[in-house]
Phi, psi and omega in degrees: 000137181299144175295344181263008179295126181277149169286140180294139181250119182290163180295338180298339180298325180299319181289314185292331181279348182080014183298128189260023179297142181281166175289151175055042177291137171281166177229128168253115191247102189254118178253137180231128189272126174067025178272125177263206185270019181275054173230155185310311183295346178252343172070018183294327176209099185299344181283344182280131183272114179225065185297332182278325168300317181297319180295318178298317178299319182289342184241044171098000178276081185301135180266119176275094195290337182243047178270143180227159180266153176287343175205171188242026171214156194306304189302300181294326178297310182291324177298317180293316181299314187283332178265343183076018181236134178294153180304320184290348176263347182243340184079012177266097187250346186219172180293343184278353183256118173277128184299337179286349176254001182266118185307323183271359182236337192298334182257003179287143175277125179282172182305308181296326177295321179296317179293321177298321179298333184249037167097006180261158170256120183257137179210156185206161170206150181087190185273112174245302170273160171285129185282148181223136174282137173242185182294332186247337188200176171265120182273112178262008187080019182297337179295342184275350187242151171297325175223136170228131185245126173270122184277127180278154176101197184120139185238135179260195183292156181281358179236121182287341179290140179237134354288159180280182188299339179300342181259010177288129178277174182293341178268006177082002180260142179278147177296143177239167173116176182298145178093041182295346176292348177284084191211159181202165178157170179288159185260163173301132178070344177049050183237112181303321186291346177271351183285146185299319180297321178293321179293328175296316176298321180298320177301314181296319178301319178298321178297316181297318193263343186232015183227141176249118181268135178267001174224160169298148183249151168244104184251121178255127180235121184246123174264131183277335176271155010272033173300148174299157350285156184268072176257109178219163180305150186304327185301331180286325174294321182296339180289346187230080178303138184301325183287353179258353185280129175254125182279153176300158179297129178245125176242158172303127193271115179279353192289332179293342185262003179288133183243158178265187185297334180273004179080016180261145176294131187270344178257291173051233187299318182298323178294315182296320179299317182287349181258005185297325180301311180297317180299319180292320178298319177296316182301319184263007173070032182237026178300318178292324179297317179295318178296318176302317182295320177296315179300317179299319183289325176297318180292326173300313179299323177301320177296320177297318179297318180299318178298317180297311184288327175297321178298318177294314185294337179259023182240170177292351186261005187300322188264359178227034178234121171283130178248125174235131185235129184214148170259142189286338175187175181274195181200130176279134175242051179110336176300141184061020182057050183222143164243103180154193183243215177069182186055198194226022176275165189307319184294337178266327187272327183280140187225155168291133172215120179230142182219136177234122172246111183307129179082359183238301185286135182281164176283146175051048182249123171261118180260129184260014175293145180277116181226168180227149179300337177292344177282349183296322182303302179291329181295311180295325177300313182293318180297331182263011175062035172245160183301153173274131180295121183294347178276351184296136171276334186287171182243121179299133174248032177301321178298323180292325177300321181282327181229076190293351179263359181290158178291130184206077187232030174299131183302147180238165191232142172231139181241141172227115186061182186282123172087005180246127188220157173232134175245130182230131184243013181102337174233311183254145172239130176249129180239130173241105183240111180054038175087359177263145184257137171225140177220130181230142177257106186287343176292321183252348186213066186296338180266005174057057176262332189251102181284120184260006190299330183259011180268125187300331182288351180249013183300314183293318179297315182293321181295322180297317181284322181296329180295344181269357178291132180304137179272344177235132175239116180303132178304148182303134180287160182302140176279161177298139173238126181201156178283125184302321180294323178293321179299317179298322179293321178297315179295324179297315179296317181295319179298320179298321180293333186269359180275000000 
């Protein structure tokens, strides 16, 4: 049994904790892809304009300031969140594994299935699960919902040539190399309302304002941005003049030199490969341009969020809907000389998580309890007065929602690939990557530059955290197998349907 297995919490806890959630509360479950802490309520970059995140925070959207993801890439993170099971218990470690093909995950009831089983109507639009091609279709996880809606439309870059002008270096040459999706630029027509994420929000607004539900609903809304490529209307780029952009602190990176017990470098080639985006941006002098594009895309998502929340607030469901908003993992914007996610450092593992329970969560509240997105499954179950699924690995933080200043620092875990883990307890983070040890003190070193793992005064702290690393890692589940030509045909058909 996992060390992170939670004790089941009976429904009596809701009464004893004084939790004031109403009966038959609806749930609005908002997923945002590749969003890091560059939003107002998290303070990661105060220059980024996020007025709608700020408004939500000011009106009861409590910010879980020390929230982390169960993994640092879309597929395994979302699979863990939606099934309530850690990667090391399911063998779902990468984007190539569809949970419906994973022996230890395929029969688990996901969050919407659990809510449907207990009297809810579940519906979704946008990216909630990581999509996978199968022999017959693109699997969006539509099987998990009573209703799943594919949103038609979507606008790309205003230049059909790839990469677009956003990747022109100061010498006039375009960047080359693997990762051509690392691209940005203004969109055709430069109209926010034509963007797929805005249309996804529009779909939800229509549900709130023009539909009468005969059951409480569990509605999942997934925004695909700020995932690459960063194609958004020009006005968002104009908000961030290049001469005003301040880049994150870059230090000579000691991480490539960390060795394991056998004396081998644990990052080496894999680290360099994952850093190529940043290296190419530096080579062509467009690091600020890339940072500008990410900032612009975050503000675009903020507008989509504002449209969604305004629709809810102007509907009959405003006062009996729990809203939870989460990013699936973080994103490096130059820290550790990286543009991207993955691995196990703070910029990848820490995520935005905000929750509003009408009549319960206070305004402008930053909660410093240590939580994980895998905890959402039992937490939402408890908040909605339905049973907690006994298969969940997560720990309900419903009590913390009611008393956000209480002590809540049980260590939490993040996994990247098979056998690599990070343990975080609110102050220290311990990382074991391919047998190499890293330990950071976030009180004195929030950007994780100074590895304390080999310092004798930290032996006890490191041993305490290291003891929480899983002793069993389920072997990786089979990857998707499909004919590439068939996959292209499937995407072609799907694109035609969405026009």
